[in-house]
C-alpha positions as a LaTeX table, in Angstrom:
\begin{tabular}{lrrr}
\hline
Residue & $x$ (\AA) & $y$ (\AA) & $z$ (\AA) \\
\hline
Met1 & $-42.50$ & $-23.83$ & $-33.11$ \\
Asn2 & $-39.69$ & $-23.56$ & $-30.49$ \\
Leu3 & $-39.83$ & $-20.73$ & $-28.47$ \\
Leu4 & $-37.50$ & $-19.01$ & $-26.18$ \\
Val5 & $-38.34$ & $-16.71$ & $-23.01$ \\
Val6 & $-35.40$ & $-14.70$ & $-21.49$ \\
Gly7 & $-36.09$ & $-13.83$ & $-18.14$ \\
Gly8 & $-37.35$ & $-15.88$ & $-14.73$ \\
Gly9 & $-39.80$ & $-13.91$ & $-12.63$ \\
Gly10 & $-43.54$ & $-14.05$ & $-12.56$ \\
Arg11 & $-43.72$ & $-11.49$ & $-15.45$ \\
Glu12 & $-42.31$ & $-14.53$ & $-17.64$ \\
His13 & $-44.51$ & $-17.27$ & $-15.88$ \\
Ala14 & $-47.50$ & $-15.25$ & $-17.19$ \\
Ile15 & $-45.89$ & $-14.73$ & $-20.52$ \\
Ile16 & $-45.35$ & $-18.24$ & $-20.98$ \\
Gln17 & $-48.84$ & $-19.78$ & $-19.74$ \\
Ser18 & $-50.36$ & $-17.18$ & $-22.17$ \\
Leu19 & $-47.76$ & $-18.39$ & $-24.98$ \\
Lys20 & $-48.54$ & $-22.29$ & $-24.47$ \\
Lys21 & $-52.20$ & $-21.45$ & $-25.44$ \\
Asn22 & $-51.08$ & $-21.05$ & $-29.10$ \\
Pro23 & $-51.37$ & $-25.28$ & $-30.39$ \\
Gly24 & $-48.17$ & $-24.19$ & $-32.43$ \\
Val25 & $-45.83$ & $-24.02$ & $-30.11$ \\
Ser26 & $-43.94$ & $-27.51$ & $-29.55$ \\
Arg27 & $-41.51$ & $-26.17$ & $-26.79$ \\
Ile28 & $-40.41$ & $-23.49$ & $-24.64$ \\
Tyr29 & $-37.47$ & $-22.84$ & $-23.25$ \\
Ala30 & $-36.79$ & $-20.30$ & $-20.45$ \\
Leu31 & $-33.41$ & $-18.39$ & $-19.65$ \\
Pro32 & $-33.22$ & $-18.97$ & $-16.52$ \\
Gly33 & $-36.66$ & $-19.14$ & $-15.44$ \\
Asn34 & $-37.36$ & $-20.51$ & $-12.29$ \\
Gly35 & $-38.89$ & $-23.44$ & $-10.17$ \\
Gly36 & $-42.85$ & $-22.66$ & $-10.72$ \\
Ile37 & $-41.68$ & $-21.73$ & $-14.28$ \\
Ala38 & $-40.29$ & $-25.35$ & $-14.65$ \\
Ala39 & $-44.25$ & $-26.69$ & $-14.78$ \\
Asp40 & $-44.81$ & $-24.99$ & $-18.34$ \\
Ala41 & $-41.28$ & $-24.83$ & $-19.94$ \\
Glu42 & $-37.97$ & $-26.22$ & $-19.71$ \\
Cys43 & $-35.75$ & $-23.87$ & $-17.91$ \\
Val44 & $-31.89$ & $-23.51$ & $-18.61$ \\
Ala45 & $-29.44$ & $-22.42$ & $-16.56$ \\
Ile46 & $-28.60$ & $-19.47$ & $-18.54$ \\
Asn47 & $-28.38$ & $-15.61$ & $-16.61$ \\
Ala48 & $-30.86$ & $-13.62$ & $-18.14$ \\
Thr49 & $-27.92$ & $-10.91$ & $-18.93$ \\
Asp50 & $-25.74$ & $-13.42$ & $-20.49$ \\
Ile51 & $-25.96$ & $-12.59$ & $-24.04$ \\
Lys52 & $-23.59$ & $-14.30$ & $-25.51$ \\
Gly53 & $-24.84$ & $-17.69$ & $-23.87$ \\
Ile54 & $-28.16$ & $-17.08$ & $-24.80$ \\
Val55 & $-27.58$ & $-16.17$ & $-28.77$ \\
Glu56 & $-25.21$ & $-19.63$ & $-28.55$ \\
Phe57 & $-28.27$ & $-21.63$ & $-26.89$ \\
Ala58 & $-30.70$ & $-20.22$ & $-29.31$ \\
Ala59 & $-28.41$ & $-21.38$ & $-32.14$ \\
Lys60 & $-27.70$ & $-24.48$ & $-31.16$ \\
Asn61 & $-31.43$ & $-25.48$ & $-30.36$ \\
Ala62 & $-33.29$ & $-24.45$ & $-33.27$ \\
Ile63 & $-35.36$ & $-21.47$ & $-31.85$ \\
Asp64 & $-37.90$ & $-19.99$ & $-33.99$ \\
Phe65 & $-39.09$ & $-16.79$ & $-32.30$ \\
Ala66 & $-37.65$ & $-15.43$ & $-28.53$ \\
Val67 & $-39.51$ & $-13.14$ & $-26.45$ \\
Val68 & $-36.78$ & $-10.90$ & $-24.28$ \\
Ala69 & $-39.13$ & $-10.12$ & $-21.19$ \\
Pro70 & $-36.29$ & $-7.85$ & $-18.92$ \\
Asp71 & $-35.10$ & $-4.77$ & $-19.02$ \\
Asp72 & $-31.38$ & $-5.47$ & $-18.46$ \\
Pro73 & $-30.81$ & $-7.58$ & $-21.60$ \\
Leu74 & $-32.58$ & $-5.28$ & $-23.68$ \\
Val75 & $-30.64$ & $-2.57$ & $-22.75$ \\
Leu76 & $-27.77$ & $-4.65$ & $-23.25$ \\
Gly77 & $-28.96$ & $-5.33$ & $-26.96$ \\
Cys78 & $-30.46$ & $-8.98$ & $-26.45$ \\
Ala79 & $-33.23$ & $-8.78$ & $-29.27$ \\
Asp80 & $-29.93$ & $-7.06$ & $-31.72$ \\
Ala81 & $-27.90$ & $-10.25$ & $-31.14$ \\
Leu82 & $-30.85$ & $-12.43$ & $-31.08$ \\
Gln83 & $-31.78$ & $-11.39$ & $-34.84$ \\
Glu84 & $-28.48$ & $-11.32$ & $-35.81$ \\
Ile85 & $-28.51$ & $-15.20$ & $-36.12$ \\
Gly86 & $-32.11$ & $-14.90$ & $-37.52$ \\
Ile87 & $-34.34$ & $-15.51$ & $-34.96$ \\
Pro88 & $-37.15$ & $-13.08$ & $-35.13$ \\
Val89 & $-37.42$ & $-11.07$ & $-31.58$ \\
Phe90 & $-40.78$ & $-9.54$ & $-29.46$ \\
Gly91 & $-38.61$ & $-6.90$ & $-27.81$ \\
Pro92 & $-37.10$ & $-3.33$ & $-28.68$ \\
Asn93 & $-32.99$ & $-2.89$ & $-29.75$ \\
Lys94 & $-30.66$ & $-1.39$ & $-27.93$ \\
Asn95 & $-31.16$ & 2.14 & $-29.70$ \\
Ala96 & $-34.95$ & 1.97 & $-28.79$ \\
Ala97 & $-34.54$ & 0.44 & $-25.11$ \\
Ile98 & $-32.66$ & 3.50 & $-23.87$ \\
Ile99 & $-36.42$ & 4.85 & $-23.63$ \\
Glu100 & $-35.86$ & 3.00 & $-20.20$ \\
Gly101 & $-32.34$ & 2.75 & $-20.42$ \\
Ser102 & $-31.92$ & 6.41 & $-19.70$ \\
Lys103 & $-33.85$ & 8.67 & $-17.79$ \\
Val104 & $-32.28$ & 11.54 & $-19.00$ \\
Phe105 & $-32.65$ & 10.55 & $-22.93$ \\
Ser106 & $-36.67$ & 9.95 & $-22.38$ \\
Lys107 & $-37.16$ & 13.24 & $-20.70$ \\
Arg108 & $-34.96$ & 14.80 & $-22.95$ \\
Leu109 & $-37.16$ & 13.31 & $-25.88$ \\
Met110 & $-40.38$ & 14.58 & $-24.61$ \\
Gln111 & $-39.12$ & 18.02 & $-24.20$ \\
Lys112 & $-38.31$ & 18.11 & $-27.60$ \\
Tyr113 & $-41.16$ & 16.51 & $-29.18$ \\
Asn114 & $-43.86$ & 18.63 & $-26.64$ \\
Ile115 & $-44.79$ & 15.00 & $-24.65$ \\
Pro116 & $-46.32$ & 16.11 & $-21.04$ \\
Thr117 & $-44.42$ & 15.47 & $-18.19$ \\
Ala118 & $-42.67$ & 16.81 & $-15.29$ \\
Ala119 & $-40.31$ & 19.90 & $-15.08$ \\
Tyr120 & $-36.99$ & 18.49 & $-14.85$ \\
Ala121 & $-33.43$ & 19.38 & $-14.45$ \\
Val122 & $-30.13$ & 17.41 & $-15.39$ \\
Phe123 & $-27.28$ & 17.07 & $-12.76$ \\
Thr124 & $-23.32$ & 15.22 & $-12.38$ \\
Asp125 & $-21.91$ & 17.80 & $-10.38$ \\
Leu126 & $-23.13$ & 17.14 & $-6.54$ \\
Lys127 & $-22.54$ & 21.13 & $-5.92$ \\
Glu128 & $-24.48$ & 22.19 & $-8.59$ \\
Ala129 & $-27.34$ & 19.89 & $-7.48$ \\
Leu130 & $-27.18$ & 20.84 & $-4.34$ \\
Asp131 & $-27.64$ & 24.50 & $-5.00$ \\
Tyr132 & $-30.53$ & 23.27 & $-7.06$ \\
Ile133 & $-32.11$ & 22.44 & $-4.07$ \\
Glu134 & $-32.32$ & 25.23 & $-2.01$ \\
Asp135 & $-34.39$ & 26.87 & $-4.18$ \\
Ala136 & $-36.63$ & 24.03 & $-5.67$ \\
Pro137 & $-40.42$ & 23.54 & $-4.62$ \\
Ile138 & $-40.31$ & 20.45 & $-2.08$ \\
Pro139 & $-41.65$ & 17.63 & $-2.19$ \\
Thr140 & $-39.21$ & 16.62 & $-5.04$ \\
Val141 & $-38.24$ & 13.47 & $-6.98$ \\
Ile142 & $-34.57$ & 12.58 & $-7.41$ \\
Lys143 & $-33.88$ & 9.96 & $-10.66$ \\
Ala144 & $-31.01$ & 7.69 & $-11.29$ \\
Asp145 & $-30.78$ & 7.66 & $-14.75$ \\
Gly146 & $-29.81$ & 4.51 & $-15.66$ \\
Leu147 & $-31.41$ & 0.84 & $-14.51$ \\
Ala148 & $-31.45$ & 0.91 & $-10.31$ \\
Leu149 & $-33.27$ & $-2.60$ & $-10.24$ \\
Gly150 & $-36.63$ & $-0.33$ & $-9.75$ \\
Lys151 & $-34.85$ & 1.55 & $-6.76$ \\
Gly152 & $-33.49$ & 4.43 & $-8.30$ \\
Val153 & $-36.45$ & 6.63 & $-8.34$ \\
Ile154 & $-36.75$ & 8.54 & $-4.28$ \\
Ile155 & $-39.56$ & 11.21 & $-3.52$ \\
Ala156 & $-38.01$ & 13.32 & $-0.78$ \\
Gln157 & $-40.56$ & 15.13 & 1.30 \\
Thr158 & $-37.99$ & 17.89 & 2.69 \\
Arg159 & $-34.96$ & 20.27 & 1.60 \\
Gln160 & $-32.61$ & 17.27 & 3.60 \\
Glu161 & $-34.17$ & 14.09 & 2.09 \\
Ala162 & $-33.27$ & 15.85 & $-1.46$ \\
Lys163 & $-29.85$ & 16.37 & $-0.43$ \\
Asn164 & $-29.19$ & 12.71 & 1.30 \\
Ala165 & $-30.43$ & 11.22 & $-2.10$ \\
Leu166 & $-28.09$ & 13.26 & $-4.50$ \\
Arg167 & $-25.23$ & 12.76 & $-2.00$ \\
Ser168 & $-26.04$ & 9.11 & $-2.02$ \\
Met169 & $-26.07$ & 8.43 & $-6.00$ \\
Leu170 & $-23.83$ & 11.24 & $-7.00$ \\
Glu171 & $-21.09$ & 10.93 & $-4.02$ \\
Asp172 & $-21.43$ & 7.19 & $-2.61$ \\
Lys173 & $-22.70$ & 5.87 & $-6.39$ \\
Val174 & $-25.34$ & 3.65 & $-4.23$ \\
Phe175 & $-26.12$ & 2.83 & $-7.98$ \\
Gly176 & $-22.84$ & 2.57 & $-9.49$ \\
Asp177 & $-22.81$ & 4.10 & $-13.11$ \\
Ser178 & $-26.35$ & 4.17 & $-13.27$ \\
Gly179 & $-26.73$ & 6.98 & $-10.60$ \\
Ser180 & $-23.81$ & 9.39 & $-12.22$ \\
Arg181 & $-26.23$ & 11.54 & $-13.97$ \\
Val182 & $-29.45$ & 12.21 & $-11.76$ \\
Ile183 & $-32.71$ & 14.19 & $-12.91$ \\
Val184 & $-34.46$ & 16.24 & $-10.16$ \\
Glu185 & $-37.95$ & 16.51 & $-11.12$ \\
Glu186 & $-41.45$ & 18.18 & $-10.05$ \\
Phe187 & $-43.48$ & 16.07 & $-7.86$ \\
Leu188 & $-46.64$ & 15.62 & $-9.58$ \\
Thr189 & $-50.11$ & 14.56 & $-7.99$ \\
Gly190 & $-52.89$ & 12.73 & $-8.90$ \\
Pro191 & $-54.03$ & 8.81 & $-9.87$ \\
Glu192 & $-51.12$ & 6.49 & $-11.46$ \\
Val193 & $-52.12$ & 3.98 & $-14.34$ \\
Ser194 & $-49.74$ & 1.77 & $-15.97$ \\
Val195 & $-50.58$ & 0.91 & $-19.87$ \\
Leu196 & $-48.68$ & $-1.21$ & $-21.56$ \\
Ser197 & $-48.79$ & $-0.93$ & $-25.16$ \\
Phe198 & $-47.99$ & $-3.37$ & $-27.88$ \\
Thr199 & $-45.96$ & $-1.51$ & $-30.99$ \\
Asp200 & $-44.54$ & $-1.87$ & $-34.03$ \\
Gly201 & $-42.65$ & 1.18 & $-34.53$ \\
Glu202 & $-45.85$ & 2.50 & $-36.38$ \\
Thr203 & $-49.19$ & 1.30 & $-34.74$ \\
Val204 & $-49.76$ & 1.32 & $-31.09$ \\
Ile205 & $-52.44$ & $-0.97$ & $-29.74$ \\
Pro206 & $-52.75$ & $-0.09$ & $-25.84$ \\
Met207 & $-53.50$ & $-3.13$ & $-23.32$ \\
Ile208 & $-55.74$ & $-3.27$ & $-20.45$ \\
Ser209 & $-55.01$ & $-0.36$ & $-17.88$ \\
Ser210 & $-53.86$ & $-1.71$ & $-14.63$ \\
Met211 & $-53.09$ & $-0.18$ & $-11.03$ \\
Asp212 & $-49.86$ & $-1.00$ & $-9.64$ \\
His213 & $-49.22$ & $-1.06$ & $-5.26$ \\
Lys214 & $-45.59$ & $-0.34$ & $-4.67$ \\
Arg215 & $-45.39$ & 0.15 & $-1.07$ \\
Ala216 & $-45.18$ & $-2.71$ & 1.40 \\
Leu217 & $-47.77$ & $-2.24$ & 4.01 \\
Asp218 & $-51.29$ & $-1.36$ & 4.21 \\
Gly219 & $-51.81$ & 1.64 & 3.53 \\
Asp220 & $-49.66$ & 2.88 & 1.14 \\
Glu221 & $-47.17$ & 2.71 & 3.93 \\
Gly222 & $-43.86$ & 1.05 & 4.23 \\
Leu223 & $-40.73$ & 0.92 & 1.84 \\
Asn224 & $-41.07$ & 0.74 & $-2.08$ \\
Thr225 & $-41.08$ & $-2.72$ & $-3.41$ \\
Gly226 & $-41.25$ & $-4.01$ & $-6.99$ \\
Gly227 & $-44.89$ & $-3.92$ & $-6.42$ \\
Met228 & $-47.38$ & $-5.96$ & $-3.77$ \\
Gly229 & $-50.26$ & $-6.21$ & $-6.40$ \\
Thr230 & $-52.53$ & $-5.05$ & $-9.49$ \\
Ile231 & $-55.73$ & $-4.63$ & $-10.60$ \\
Ala232 & $-56.82$ & $-4.21$ & $-14.00$ \\
Pro233 & $-58.67$ & $-2.37$ & $-15.30$ \\
Asn234 & $-58.53$ & 0.75 & $-13.77$ \\
Pro235 & $-61.07$ & 2.82 & $-13.03$ \\
Tyr236 & $-59.41$ & 6.18 & $-13.25$ \\
Tyr237 & $-58.30$ & 5.49 & $-16.95$ \\
Thr238 & $-61.76$ & 5.91 & $-18.76$ \\
Glu239 & $-62.40$ & 6.31 & $-22.51$ \\
Ala240 & $-61.95$ & 10.29 & $-22.26$ \\
Val241 & $-58.55$ & 9.59 & $-20.66$ \\
Ala242 & $-57.68$ & 6.96 & $-23.28$ \\
Lys243 & $-58.56$ & 8.90 & $-26.07$ \\
Glu244 & $-56.41$ & 12.01 & $-24.45$ \\
Cys245 & $-53.11$ & 9.65 & $-24.07$ \\
Met246 & $-53.37$ & 8.21 & $-26.91$ \\
Glu247 & $-53.18$ & 11.59 & $-28.99$ \\
Thr248 & $-51.27$ & 13.61 & $-26.40$ \\
Ile249 & $-48.57$ & 10.90 & $-25.44$ \\
Phe250 & $-48.97$ & 7.35 & $-27.30$ \\
Leu251 & $-48.70$ & 7.84 & $-30.49$ \\
Pro252 & $-46.67$ & 11.16 & $-30.39$ \\
Thr253 & $-43.96$ & 8.62 & $-28.30$ \\
Ile254 & $-44.07$ & 6.25 & $-31.21$ \\
Arg255 & $-43.65$ & 8.89 & $-33.37$ \\
Ala256 & $-40.80$ & 10.31 & $-31.90$ \\
Met257 & $-38.46$ & 7.46 & $-31.55$ \\
Lys258 & $-39.08$ & 6.91 & $-34.95$ \\
Ala259 & $-37.98$ & 10.35 & $-36.01$ \\
Glu260 & $-34.83$ & 9.88 & $-33.83$ \\
Gly261 & $-33.77$ & 6.55 & $-35.97$ \\
Arg262 & $-35.04$ & 3.93 & $-32.94$ \\
Pro263 & $-38.29$ & 2.57 & $-33.84$ \\
Phe264 & $-39.76$ & 0.81 & $-31.32$ \\
Lys265 & $-40.46$ & $-2.56$ & $-31.30$ \\
Gly266 & $-41.98$ & $-4.72$ & $-28.51$ \\
Cys267 & $-44.04$ & $-3.56$ & $-25.41$ \\
Leu268 & $-43.75$ & $-0.09$ & $-24.25$ \\
Tyr269 & $-45.15$ & 0.67 & $-20.80$ \\
Phe270 & $-46.42$ & 3.92 & $-20.19$ \\
Gly271 & $-46.46$ & 4.99 & $-16.41$ \\
Leu272 & $-49.13$ & 7.93 & $-16.20$ \\
Met273 & $-50.00$ & 10.60 & $-13.66$ \\
Leu274 & $-53.50$ & 12.14 & $-14.33$ \\
Thr275 & $-52.37$ & 15.32 & $-12.82$ \\
Pro276 & $-55.15$ & 18.27 & $-12.74$ \\
Lys277 & $-53.29$ & 19.72 & $-15.96$ \\
Gly278 & $-53.95$ & 16.03 & $-17.97$ \\
Pro279 & $-52.36$ & 13.16 & $-18.32$ \\
Lys280 & $-48.31$ & 13.20 & $-17.50$ \\
Val281 & $-46.12$ & 10.60 & $-18.45$ \\
Ile282 & $-43.89$ & 9.70 & $-15.37$ \\
Glu283 & $-41.84$ & 7.19 & $-16.61$ \\
Tyr284 & $-41.49$ & 4.64 & $-19.96$ \\
Asn285 & $-40.37$ & 1.15 & $-19.64$ \\
Cys286 & $-39.32$ & $-0.81$ & $-22.82$ \\
Arg287 & $-40.70$ & $-3.91$ & $-21.66$ \\
Phe288 & $-43.78$ & $-5.59$ & $-20.15$ \\
Gly289 & $-44.50$ & $-4.02$ & $-16.16$ \\
Asp290 & $-44.15$ & $-6.64$ & $-12.92$ \\
Pro291 & $-46.69$ & $-7.47$ & $-11.55$ \\
Glu292 & $-48.90$ & $-5.42$ & $-14.37$ \\
Thr293 & $-48.43$ & $-8.53$ & $-17.04$ \\
Gln294 & $-49.83$ & $-10.89$ & $-14.28$ \\
Val295 & $-53.44$ & $-8.89$ & $-14.67$ \\
Val296 & $-53.24$ & $-7.61$ & $-18.02$ \\
Leu297 & $-52.33$ & $-11.05$ & $-19.94$ \\
Pro298 & $-54.99$ & $-13.32$ & $-18.52$ \\
Leu299 & $-57.64$ & $-10.44$ & $-19.60$ \\
Leu300 & $-56.21$ & $-11.07$ & $-23.23$ \\
Glu301 & $-58.89$ & $-12.84$ & $-25.66$ \\
Ser302 & $-56.32$ & $-12.96$ & $-28.72$ \\
Asp303 & $-53.80$ & $-15.02$ & $-28.98$ \\
Leu304 & $-50.52$ & $-13.78$ & $-27.79$ \\
Leu305 & $-48.08$ & $-15.21$ & $-29.36$ \\
Thr306 & $-49.88$ & $-14.33$ & $-32.80$ \\
Val307 & $-49.68$ & $-10.69$ & $-31.82$ \\
Met308 & $-45.98$ & $-10.66$ & $-30.77$ \\
Gln309 & $-45.22$ & $-12.08$ & $-34.07$ \\
Ala310 & $-46.83$ & $-9.37$ & $-36.18$ \\
Val311 & $-45.05$ & $-6.89$ & $-33.72$ \\
Ser312 & $-42.03$ & $-8.28$ & $-34.71$ \\
Ala313 & $-42.91$ & $-8.63$ & $-38.51$ \\
Gly314 & $-44.23$ & $-4.89$ & $-38.71$ \\
Lys315 & $-47.91$ & $-5.98$ & $-38.95$ \\
Leu316 & $-49.46$ & $-4.84$ & $-36.10$ \\
Ala317 & $-52.46$ & $-2.95$ & $-38.02$ \\
Glu318 & $-53.31$ & $-5.75$ & $-39.70$ \\
Thr319 & $-53.86$ & $-7.74$ & $-36.48$ \\
Glu320 & $-57.02$ & $-8.14$ & $-34.20$ \\
Val321 & $-56.30$ & $-7.56$ & $-30.29$ \\
Lys322 & $-59.78$ & $-8.52$ & $-28.49$ \\
Trp323 & $-59.89$ & $-8.46$ & $-24.79$ \\
Lys324 & $-62.20$ & $-9.89$ & $-22.26$ \\
Asp325 & $-64.40$ & $-7.53$ & $-20.66$ \\
Ala326 & $-63.68$ & $-8.60$ & $-17.16$ \\
Ala327 & $-61.97$ & $-7.44$ & $-14.32$ \\
Ala328 & $-58.49$ & $-9.33$ & $-12.68$ \\
Cys329 & $-56.57$ & $-8.81$ & $-9.71$ \\
Cys330 & $-53.05$ & $-9.92$ & $-8.74$ \\
Val331 & $-52.05$ & $-10.34$ & $-4.81$ \\
Val332 & $-48.15$ & $-10.94$ & $-4.53$ \\
Met333 & $-47.26$ & $-13.19$ & $-1.76$ \\
Ala334 & $-43.89$ & $-12.19$ & $-0.64$ \\
Ser335 & $-41.14$ & $-13.68$ & 2.10 \\
Lys336 & $-41.82$ & $-11.74$ & 5.59 \\
Gly337 & $-38.87$ & $-9.17$ & 5.43 \\
Tyr338 & $-39.45$ & $-8.10$ & 1.67 \\
Pro339 & $-38.18$ & $-5.48$ & 0.43 \\
Thr340 & $-34.92$ & $-5.87$ & 2.83 \\
Ala341 & $-34.04$ & $-9.12$ & 4.69 \\
Tyr342 & $-35.73$ & $-12.23$ & 4.32 \\
Glu343 & $-35.41$ & $-15.77$ & 5.01 \\
Lys344 & $-35.87$ & $-18.79$ & 1.76 \\
Gly345 & $-36.30$ & $-22.09$ & 1.37 \\
Phe346 & $-39.38$ & $-22.90$ & 2.76 \\
Glu347 & $-41.87$ & $-25.17$ & 1.05 \\
Ile348 & $-44.37$ & $-23.64$ & $-1.01$ \\
Thr349 & $-47.81$ & $-25.67$ & $-0.99$ \\
Leu350 & $-50.04$ & $-24.88$ & $-4.18$ \\
Pro351 & $-53.79$ & $-25.63$ & $-4.46$ \\
Gln352 & $-55.75$ & $-27.28$ & $-7.33$ \\
Leu353 & $-56.50$ & $-24.22$ & $-9.07$ \\
Glu354 & $-60.37$ & $-23.10$ & $-10.72$ \\
Gln355 & $-61.14$ & $-22.23$ & $-14.27$ \\
Asp356 & $-60.05$ & $-17.99$ & $-14.33$ \\
Glu357 & $-57.44$ & $-18.54$ & $-11.10$ \\
His358 & $-53.70$ & $-18.47$ & $-11.58$ \\
Val359 & $-50.37$ & $-18.55$ & $-9.64$ \\
Phe360 & $-47.49$ & $-16.70$ & $-11.43$ \\
Ile361 & $-44.41$ & $-17.71$ & $-9.54$ \\
Ala362 & $-41.61$ & $-15.13$ & $-9.33$ \\
Gly363 & $-38.96$ & $-16.16$ & $-6.41$ \\
Ala364 & $-38.86$ & $-20.25$ & $-6.05$ \\
Arg365 & $-36.87$ & $-23.06$ & $-6.56$ \\
Leu366 & $-37.05$ & $-26.71$ & $-7.06$ \\
Ala367 & $-35.35$ & $-28.72$ & $-4.18$ \\
Glu368 & $-35.74$ & $-32.47$ & $-4.31$ \\
Asp369 & $-38.94$ & $-32.14$ & $-6.55$ \\
Lys370 & $-40.37$ & $-29.62$ & $-4.11$ \\
Leu371 & $-41.08$ & $-26.30$ & $-4.80$ \\
Val372 & $-39.34$ & $-23.77$ & $-2.29$ \\
Thr373 & $-38.93$ & $-19.99$ & $-1.68$ \\
Ser374 & $-36.00$ & $-18.21$ & $-3.13$ \\
Gly375 & $-37.07$ & $-14.40$ & $-3.46$ \\
Gly376 & $-38.89$ & $-11.71$ & $-2.28$ \\
Arg377 & $-41.61$ & $-11.88$ & $-4.40$ \\
Val378 & $-42.89$ & $-15.62$ & $-3.94$ \\
Leu379 & $-45.43$ & $-15.27$ & $-6.16$ \\
Gly380 & $-49.06$ & $-13.59$ & $-7.82$ \\
Ala381 & $-52.19$ & $-15.47$ & $-7.05$ \\
Val382 & $-54.08$ & $-13.99$ & $-9.89$ \\
Thr383 & $-58.11$ & $-14.30$ & $-10.43$ \\
Val384 & $-60.15$ & $-13.47$ & $-13.42$ \\
Arg385 & $-63.63$ & $-11.87$ & $-12.83$ \\
Pro386 & $-66.62$ & $-10.01$ & $-14.27$ \\
Ala387 & $-66.39$ & $-7.43$ & $-11.83$ \\
Leu388 & $-63.87$ & $-5.86$ & $-9.94$ \\
Lys389 & $-65.01$ & $-6.61$ & $-6.55$ \\
Glu390 & $-65.37$ & $-10.01$ & $-7.46$ \\
Ala391 & $-61.60$ & $-10.60$ & $-8.88$ \\
Ile392 & $-60.54$ & $-9.02$ & $-5.37$ \\
Asp393 & $-62.30$ & $-11.07$ & $-3.32$ \\
Ala394 & $-61.60$ & $-14.35$ & $-5.31$ \\
Ser395 & $-57.79$ & $-13.23$ & $-5.09$ \\
Tyr396 & $-57.82$ & $-13.61$ & $-1.46$ \\
Gly397 & $-59.43$ & $-16.30$ & $-1.31$ \\
Leu398 & $-56.62$ & $-18.02$ & $-3.45$ \\
Val399 & $-53.88$ & $-16.77$ & $-1.42$ \\
Asp400 & $-56.08$ & $-18.25$ & 1.59 \\
Arg401 & $-55.22$ & $-21.93$ & $-0.46$ \\
Ile402 & $-51.70$ & $-21.34$ & $-0.69$ \\
His403 & $-49.20$ & $-21.72$ & 2.43 \\
Phe404 & $-45.64$ & $-21.30$ & 2.66 \\
Asp405 & $-44.09$ & $-20.10$ & 6.09 \\
Asn406 & $-43.28$ & $-16.65$ & 6.50 \\
Ala407 & $-45.48$ & $-15.66$ & 4.05 \\
Phe408 & $-46.43$ & $-11.57$ & 4.09 \\
Tyr409 & $-48.75$ & $-9.67$ & 1.56 \\
Arg410 & $-51.01$ & $-6.60$ & 1.70 \\
Arg411 & $-54.74$ & $-6.88$ & 2.65 \\
Asp412 & $-55.95$ & $-3.73$ & 1.00 \\
Ile413 & $-55.10$ & $-4.64$ & $-2.80$ \\
Gly414 & $-57.46$ & $-2.74$ & $-4.86$ \\
Gln415 & $-59.20$ & $-1.06$ & $-2.27$ \\
Arg416 & $-58.31$ & 2.56 & $-3.55$ \\
Ala417 & $-59.91$ & 1.13 & $-7.39$ \\
Leu418 & $-63.25$ & $-0.10$ & $-5.54$ \\
Ala419 & $-63.11$ & 3.64 & $-3.68$ \\
Ala420 & $-62.66$ & 5.20 & $-6.85$ \\
Lys421 & $-65.66$ & 3.13 & $-8.92$ \\
Glu422 & $-68.00$ & 4.20 & $-6.13$ \\
Asp423 & $-66.90$ & 8.16 & $-6.37$ \\
Lys424 & $-68.15$ & 7.78 & $-9.97$ \\
\hline
\end{tabular}
């Protein structure tokens, strides 16, 4: 089989390495891929948002199955365009990807179908929004409606911060059209949980839960990032919580999308807050999370391609999805200065990997056959072990064997999870 994977980050590297395990796979193309992915797939310099270019390439190269991983191409209709030329796809159609493409859509969906989430108000007019903030509870959350590279959410600790955020989105257009509508949302408290799920629009099978670490610095300090590390499973996500989420959030969401004429097929990401009043949805993503994918897929015992094909064909209910009874940890190694300014072009030295060790490359390119840094988040060092503490220790051991100049990483990935386990 010839496979096509759209995207070029650490998430896509993890997906490609899992897909490679299927003995029926003869060739994998990554569009555009990256310097590290080039060791596992044929990288083609076609941007992930170049829908026309992707479709033309797929038609010319006898692609048997495609995986569209990032949010932008999904929201732009990449899955639809590939299906139109007869290629089966893992990833939602454009009309379902709106669940991430518009936060206003997703909030209204949850309100209409009684799916638990934070109270909210929607604004397009700056004056109305500023007036609303005068009496809103503080802290509050300000969200741009559309895609904003994961940066469109601001937690305002004061009324002035909230007003500044509203002005930056509605008046200064810092997120362009994505911020032409904003949501002012109730600030929720409690442990956060990420749950990716396979769904074919009827059946939903949650993957192993995970815990992301968004802040740049130890102790959850510093700027928000795309994610500095993850662990799985998340100790806060107990069997009782999982059952409640299935009944009140997961199945109701899939049924709501179907009822709206937008059946969701692919990976639906549930960003959850376990509040004192029960689990609530913080956000939906229409695709695998990054870096959650990097810890979840190494725990998958079943064949990923088989599961993805079942999702695409609407046969997920007939497909067994098995997981390892183990734990995984991902430590992201970034370029010093991330998430703001950083230097590029430093050679990356990688070690010989042992069993259950993975290095998923996110921001690197090949220069004269050498792998050099080209992004803020450079790679994820991932290990799988029987218990969480062993996985964390092993991942930091792996980090110690990787080198590039100006490397930067958090040293406390997973510590919050270990503390939670001790509390129980």
